[in-house]
N, C-alpha and C positions, 0 to 999 in steps of 0.2 A: 217100594214105590219110587224107584229111581229110574232115570233114563241115561243111558251111557252114550255118550258122544265120543266117538273112537277116533284117534290119530294113529295111524298103523305105520309102523317102521317097516319098510321094505327090506327084506332080507338080502344082505349084500354078500356074494360069494367072497369066501376066503376071510370073512369077518365073523366073529363071535357075537356082534351087536344086533340084537333084534328085540322087539317088543312093541307094546301097544301103550299109547298115552290115551287116558280117558278124562273127560270132563263130566262129572256127575252133578246133576240138579235134580230137584224134586219133579214128579211129574206134573205139578202145576204150581204156581206161586199164589200167595194169598195177598191181597192188598194190606198195607200198612204193617207188615210182618217182615222179619228178616228171612233171607234164604242164603244158603251156602252153596258155592260152586267148588268142587273138589277136584283138583288137577293132580291125576295119579299115573303110575306107569305099572303095568303088569307084564307077565311072560317075559321078562328081561334076562337075557343070556349074560349081561355083563353090567358092571356098575357103571355110572356117570359121574363126572366131575363138576359140572355146571349146566347151566340153561338161561336163556332169556325168552321171555314171551312179552308180546305187547298186545293189549286189548283195547277196542275203542268202546267206550262207554257213552251211553246216551242217558244223561243225567236228568232228563225231562220225564223219563219212565222208571228210573230207579236210581239209587244213590249208593256209591261205593262207601262202605263203612270202615273196613279194615282188612289186613291180609295177615296170616300168620303161617308159620311153617307147619308142614303136615307130618304124620307119624313117622315117615322114613327119614326125613332130615333130622328130627328130634332124637330118633334112635341111633341114628349113625352119627350124630354130633356134627352137622355141618356148621361151618365157621361163618358163613356169610350169607344172609337174605335181605334183600332191600327192595322196596317198591317206591314208585313216585308217580303222582298225578300231573299230568301236562294237560292243561286247560286250553281250549282252541284259540282264545284271545291272544295267548302267549307263543302261538306257532306261526310260522310263515307260510304254512300250506293249509288247505281245508281238509277237515276230517268229516265234513257233513255226512250224514245226518247225526253223527256222534259230536258229543260236546267236549270230550276229554279222552286222553289216552292213559292207560295204566301200564306201566313198565315194571316188569318183575325180573330180578336177577338173582341168581344163587350160585354159590361156589362151595364145594366141599371142603376145601383148604384154601388158605389165605397165602400159604408159601409157595403154592404151585406145585405140592406133591400129589401123587395120585391117591384117591381115596382107598381105604383098606376095610370098609364096613363090611362085616359078614352077618349081618342081622338077616335072619331068614323071614321074608316077607313076600307072600305071592303078589300083593299089590302094594306097590311103593307110592305112598302118598306124599306128593311134593309140598303143595300149599293148599290153603283154603282160602277162598275169596268170599267175604262176607258182604251181602248187599242188602238193602231195604227197599222194598218194591212198591210203587204206586203211592208215594208220599202225599199226592194231592189229595184234599177232601174229596173231590169227585173223580173216580178213576173208571167211570163207565165207558169212557172212550176207549179204554184198553182191554176191556172185558172180552174173552173169547179171542183174543189175539195172540200172536207169538212175536216176540221181540228178540232179535238176534244179539248174541254176544260175540261178536265178530273179532277175529284177529286183524292186526294192521301192521304193514311194513313201511319202515322209513328207509330202510336199506337192507342189504343182505345179512346184517348182524342182527336182525330181529328174528324171533321165532325159531330158535335152533337149540340143540343141546351139544354138549361137548363129551367126548369119548372118555373113558376111563384113563387113558395115558395122557390126556389133554393135548393130543396132537391132531385131532380130527373134529370138524364142525359138520354135524348132521343138519342139513336144512331141508326145506319142504320141497317136494317134487310134484305133489297133487294136493289140490285145495278144494274143499267141498263147502257149500254154503246152502242154507234153507231159503235164502232170498236172493237178490241179484248182486249183492255185495260179494266180492271175491272175482268178479270178472275182470277187474283191471289188471293190467301186466305191467305197469310202470310205477315207479316209485316217485313219492309216496303214494300209498294206496291200500285198498283192501284185498289186493291179490299178489301173486308172486309171478315173476318171469324167471324161471329156474336158469336160463342161458345166461343171465345177468349175474349169477351168482356161483360162478366156477371156482371162486377163492373167497375166503373170508379172512381177512386180515393175514395173520401169520400161520393160519390153520389150514390143513388140507380140508377141503369142502366136498361133501358128498350129499347131492340132492338125493335124499333116500326116504324122506318121510311124507305120509299122506296126512293132511291135516283137515279137520271138519269144525266149522264155527259153532259156537254154543248157542243156546236158545232158552228164553224164558217164556214158558207158556202160562198165561193170565186165566186165572179161574173165570168162568163165566158167572154173572151175578146171580143167575137162577139155577145154577148146577150144585148148590150144596147138598150134599147127598146123605139124608135129604134135608133140606131147610127146616130148622126147628128140633132137629134131634141132636141136641149138643152134646149128650153124654154118649152117643153112637150105640145106643141098644136097640136101634131098629124101630122105636117109638118116637113119634114126634109131639111136641108140645105137652109133654107130662110135667108134672110138678117138679120132679128130679131135674129136668131140662132147665126150667126157669130159675130154680134155686141155684143151680150151679152157674148159670148165667149172672144171676144178681150177685153172687159172691166174687164175680171178677171185679165189680165195681168197689167193693169194700176191702178185699185183700190182694187184688192183682192178678197178673197172668200166671201166677204159680198154681192156680186151681186147674190148668189144664195139663199139668205134668202128668197127672195119672191117665189121662186120655190115651189110648192106644194110638191115635193119630191126631196129635195137637192141631195141625193146620186144619184138618177136616172139621174138628169141633169149632174152631174160630170161623170157619167158613159158613157153617150152619147158623151162626149168630146173625147172619144178614137177613133178617125175617122180613124186613120191609122191601128187600130187592132194590136197594138204591145204589148198591156197590160200596156200601161202608159196613164194615163188620164192627162188633164190639161197641155199639152205640146205644144210648139210653133209649132212643126212639124203637129200636129193634126190642128192647127189653120190654117196655110199655106194650108194644103190639103182640109179642108173645104171650103175656099175662091175659091179654084181651081175648086172644085166640084160645087159650088155654081154658078160660071159664065161659067161652061161648058167646061173649058180647060182641065180638067182631070176628069175621071170616076172611073175606077177600079185602086185601088192604088196597085202598085208593085215596089218595089225597084230595080232600075237599077243596075247592077253589075258593079261598077266602084272601082278605088282605092279610099281609105278613104280620105276625105278631110283633108289636112293638114292646121291648123289654128295657127297663130303666132299673138299674140296681145301685145301691148305696151301702158302702161299708163305713161306718162311723166308728172310729177309735177314740175313746175318752181316757181318762186317766183311771177311771174305776170299771169301765166295762166296754164291750164293743156290741154293735148291733148291725145286722145285715137285712135290709129290706129290698123288696123286689115290687116293681109295678109293671103289670103286663096288661095288654089290651085284650087278650083271651085268656081263658082258664088254661092252667097248666096241669099236665098229667104227671110230670116227673121233674126233679131238680137234681143234679149231681154237682158236688163241690169237692175240690181237694184244697186242704188248708195246711200251711206251714207256719210253725210259731217260731219266734226268735230265738228261743232256746232248744229249737228241735224237739219239743216234748209232743208227744202224741196225746191228744184230747180224748177226754171219755165224756159220758153223758152228765157226769157230776160238775163238769166245766161250764155247763150251760144251765141258765136259769130259766129258759124258754126253748123248747124244742118240739115239734110235732111228734106225736106218739108213733107214727109210722117211720120216722127217721131212723136210718140204720147207719151206725158208725163203725169203721174199720181203720185199717192203716196200711199203708205200703211203705216200708222202711220208716222214715220218720216223718211222713206225710199222713195227716188225717184225712179220711175220705168220709163224706157224708152224702148217703143216697136218701132222697125223699120220693117216695112212690107208694100208691095205694094198690095192693095186689088184687083188690076186687074189680079194679078197671075204673074207678071213679077219680075225678080230679084231685090233686093234692093241694091246688091253690085255685081259688076264684079269681075271676079278673078284677083288676084294680090293684091298690097298693096292699101288700102283706109283709108282716115281719116275718122273715124266715127263722132267726133264731137271735138270742141275747146271751152274751157270754161275760164271766167275770174275768176272763183272760183278755186284755186289751193290746197284746203284743204278737198279732198274727196277720198273715196276708192269705188272701185266696188266690192260689195259682191257677186253678182251672175251673171253668164254669159251663155247665150244660143244662139246658132246659128243653122240655118237649111239651108243645101245647097240645090241646085236644084233638087237632087236626093232623097230628103227627110231624108237624113243622119243628125243625130243631134249631136252637141258637147255640153255636159251639164258641167256647172261648171268648164268650161275651166280656167285654172289658169292664171290669167294676169300677165305679168312681170311688176311689180310696180317698176319704174325706180327712181333712187335717183334725188334729187332736185339740187344737187351742186356737184362741184369738191371737194373730200376730200381724205386724205391720212390718214389711221388708224395705231394705234401701232401695232407692229408685235406681234405675239403669237406662242409660249411662248416666254418670255422674262424675264431673261436670257434664253439662249437655247444651246443646244448641241445634235447632230450637226444641227438639222433642225428646221426651223421656217416659219411661213406662214405670208406674207404681203399682206394687203387687200386696195383697192383704189376704190373710185367710180367716175364714169363720167356720168353726166347728159345729154351728148349728144355724138353721135359717134365720136371718136377721136383717132388718132394715138398717142400711149403713149410710154414712156420710163422709166425704173427703174433701177437706177445705185446704186450699192453697192461700197463705198468709205471707205477705211481705215482711221484712225485718222490722218494719215500723208498726206492725200489727193490723195492717190493713187486708181485708179478705180480698183477694184477687180473683179467685175462681172457686166454685163449689160443684161437686158431683155427689150424686146420690142414687141409691137403688136398694134392691132387696134380693139376697142370694145366700147360698151355703157353699163352702167349699173355697177353692181358690178363685180370688177375682183379680182383674187386671184393669188399670186406668191408665190411659195415655193422656198426658197433658202435652199440648202444642207450643206452650209458652205464652198463651194469649191470655187477657183478662175475660171476664163475663161481657164485656162489650165488643170482643174481637180485636182489641188493640194489643200489640206487641208488648210484652213486658220488659222492663229494662234489666240490664246484666245485675247480678247480685245474688246474695243468699236469701232463699225462701224456705219456710217451714211448710210442712204438709202434715196435716192432722187427720186421723181416722178415727171414727167413733161407730160403735155397734152394740146393741144389746147391753148398755151400761159400761162397755169397756172403752178405752180411749188409749191412743198412742200417737207420738209425733216424731218427726225425723227432719234432718236439714237436707237441702240440695242447693247446688250451685249452677245457676245459668250464666254462661259465658257467651259473648258475641265477638 
């Protein structure tokens, strides 16, 4: 399942140099996954001593992750390979629609000697370019489209290779593209004017190469082959498919290693056809289709589910609660402890029976879903779990309501572990300062501003849990401006009390 984009070396009379440069990518790319573009040379009659390529990247559609040497460079011990990202805001010319340039340079030897590699390879892989595609939550605007990976020229020294004797630079004579890019004939730009490149620095220049831009073909959201057949056995929505999918959430993407085509398995998980693979919403719908409680997926028009979550860490235990306006079909969490310990069910004093615990590295995974299609939590406030381990944080949260609506990476309210009054800021101040305090549980609180003589200047009160902030404008309860000097502020809540000093200067 490869497509080969060929850059053909034109055979030049009296020269032994000839060959094809290929850029291989997958037949299609899957959103939120990595893809590799492999730059290789085959049918080569002679060795090469170096190269330079420049690609224009559109980081709104994919992101460059890394570049590493290919098998040929590794086997022949090339001494230098370097890449650099040049972002558009740092350039003096436009590269639109691209957002950055990727410059790649390679040299067989740093001392200028000719390479002497005798490794027998029909195809000589130079580099591997790793990209992650469609990193946005919603990639539907990219589905069924082809996105180019075009080459770019700043001058004649881009997109060329050097001969074995390091005396000749082979430049591009013919340039092909899948879209309109490549029609420009001036520098800098997406095309090459061969007449302008009769010489490249101190090298003899031969415009003898044919070059074709690369392309990324995005999978259509409805073209999983077929959708729901995650284990690729030709049968959709079997128990084996759904259990394989569920295991992804507890042990991670390693479960797709045994698939003959991992990318196809991942694509088949977009069961609700929203353009997002590997989501809990897809898992829930898959189980409902498997048991026959739902067939054709269509989102019901309802008010968006409002979710409020609270993680309370105290000295002895931790509690995670969730309050939602609609019933929830599934909840998925990733938890990391301070000591990198993977949690087990024995670490929880309360956990729903249907909860499945797993781990990905040192991260504990927790999947809560009823495989009979019934909700896991009713609307209103629910305690998800209680644990004797109080030193952890939730790094990922995903919930799916009964209408298929998903809340991704919902920010949990990490509540404080104790009662505390903080020093005001700024201090000294004129005329306004901020006073903060933390409450580990819901309490009615009072903040009193007192002069150095013991007179109450201003009182604030309220009810809250978590971190609260009060701003004092330097005025008393009658609206009069207070005099310069030292003041005390005293905070009381739920039987606890603390006080600090502050200085008002004018």
